[in-house]
C-alpha positions, 0 to 999 in steps of 0.5 A, a space after each residue: 292139841 295141848 301138850 300135857 305138862 311133864 314133871 321134872 322130878 318126883 319127891 318120894 315117888 308120888 309128889 310131882 315137881 314141875 319147875 325148881 320153884 315148886 320145891 322152894 315153895 313147898 318147903 317155905 309153905 309146908 303145912 302140918 298135914 303136908 309134913 305128915 304126908 311127906 314123912 309117911 311117904 318117906 317111911 313107906 318108900 324106905 320100907 319098899 326099898 329095903 331100908 328098914 327091917 320089918 321090926 324097924 318099920 313097925 317101930 317107925 309106924 307106931 311112932 308116927 301114929 303117936 304123933 298123929 
């Protein structure tokens, strides 16, 4: 039976990294779509952990929608 590969880390609680080179590769080859996804996940995670107030979250959310 083949063992399932385990991530060494997660970015923004969702993006799995399986080896250190994965992070370098992501940074070096980040697309516009991936960048938007990462920013959205970062904001969602920050809100989940109470980094922003509800008002601040709304402003950040609206700002992201403007960029889209």
